[in-house]
C-alpha positions in Angstrom: -2.2 -22.0 31.0 -0.1 -19.8 28.7 -1.7 -21.4 25.6 -5.1 -20.6 27.0 -4.1 -16.9 27.4 -2.9 -16.8 23.8 -6.1 -18.5 22.6 -8.2 -15.9 24.5 -6.3 -13.1 22.9 -6.6 -14.6 19.4 -10.3 -15.3 19.9 -10.8 -11.7 21.0 -9.0 -10.3 18.0 -10.9 -12.5 15.6 -14.3 -11.7 17.3 -13.5 -8.0 17.2 -13.6 -8.3 13.4 -16.8 -10.3 13.4 -18.7 -11.5 16.6 -18.4 -15.3 17.2 -16.2 -15.8 14.1 -13.6 -17.6 16.1 -15.8 -20.5 16.9 -17.3 -20.6 13.4 -14.1 -20.1 11.4 -14.9 -23.1 9.1 -17.9 -21.0 7.9 -15.7 -18.0 7.0 -17.2 -18.0 3.4 -20.6 -17.0 4.9 -19.2 -13.7 6.0 -18.9 -10.7 3.8 -15.7 -11.1 1.8 -14.0 -7.9 3.2 -14.7 -9.3 6.8 -13.4 -12.8 6.0 -10.2 -11.4 4.4 -9.5 -9.3 7.5 -9.8 -12.4 9.6 -7.6 -14.4 7.2 -5.0 -11.7 7.3 -5.0 -11.7 11.1 -4.7 -15.5 11.3 -1.8 -15.5 8.7 0.0 -12.9 10.8 -0.4 -14.9 14.0 0.7 -18.0 12.2 3.8 -16.5 10.6 5.1 -13.4 12.3 5.5 -14.2 16.0 8.4 -16.0 17.7 6.3 -17.8 20.2 5.1 -21.3 19.2 1.7 -21.1 21.0 0.0 -18.4 18.9 1.6 -19.8 15.7 0.1 -23.2 16.4 -3.3 -21.8 17.5 -3.6 -19.7 14.3 -2.5 -22.7 12.1 -5.1 -24.8 13.8 -7.8 -22.3 13.0 -6.6 -21.8 9.4 -6.7 -25.6 8.8 -10.4 -25.6 9.6 -11.1 -23.2 6.8 -12.2 -25.1 3.6 -9.1 -25.5 1.4 -10.8 -24.3 -1.8 -11.6 -21.0 -0.1 -8.0 -20.7 1.2 -6.6 -21.5 -2.3 -8.7 -18.8 -3.7 -8.2 -16.1 -1.1 -4.9 -16.7 0.6 -2.7 -15.2 -2.1 -4.7 -11.9 -2.0 -3.8 -11.3 1.7 -0.3 -12.8 1.9 1.6 -9.6 1.0 -0.5 -7.6 3.5 -0.1 -10.1 6.3 3.6 -11.0 6.0 6.9 -10.1 4.4 7.9 -12.9 2.1 11.4 -11.6 1.9 11.8 -12.2 5.6 13.2 -15.7 6.1 11.4 -16.4 9.4 8.0 -15.3 8.1 8.5 -17.0 4.7 9.5 -20.3 6.4 6.5 -20.2 8.8 4.2 -19.5 5.7 5.6 -22.5 3.9 5.0 -24.6 7.0 1.4 -23.4 7.2 0.8 -24.2 3.5 2.4 -27.7 4.0 0.3 -28.4 7.2 -2.9 -27.2 5.5 -2.1 -29.4 2.5 -2.3 -26.5 0.1 0.1 -28.2 -2.3 -0.6 -25.9 -5.3 0.1 -22.8 -3.2 3.1 -24.4 -1.5 4.7 -25.1 -4.9 3.9 -21.6 -6.1 5.5 -20.0 -3.1 8.5 -22.3 -3.2 9.1 -21.2 -6.8 8.7 -17.6 -5.8 11.2 -18.1 -2.9 13.7 -19.6 -5.3 13.8 -16.3 -7.2 14.3 -14.2 -4.0 17.2 -11.9 -3.6 17.5 -13.0 0.0 19.8 -16.0 0.3 18.0 -17.3 3.4 14.6 -17.2 1.7 16.1 -19.1 -1.2 17.6 -21.7 1.2 14.1 -22.1 2.9 12.6 -22.6 -0.6 15.2 -25.2 -1.4 14.5 -27.0 2.0 10.8 -27.2 1.2 11.4 -28.2 -2.4 13.6 -31.1 -1.2 11.1 -32.2 1.4 8.3 -32.2 -1.2 10.3 -34.2 -3.7 10.9 -37.1 -1.2 
């Protein structure tokens, strides 16, 4: 029941940006770019910022239905607006998202960025993911 409440909330937020977009998220490229980037930003925030697993998983599920070529092209442009990569929690959730969505090139890019972080916990998360990817 709680997951249903979170899904209704996420659906409402996405559909406020563009009517019926939630149910047609895999066709995000058919929307005007500014609209689709707002939706992408919102989904990344839900997938990475919160502490509750239900909205995180719901947003990841939606993001994974977006064509990977489109995500590879546009995800980097919204990442800094959506999350704080110097925050260990948000950074780790972001790497999980990239891993689950099988966006290997972006995952490797952001692992390398994390290795250069001044935040020790971010560097540790980058090392964790680097070790997982090398196995």
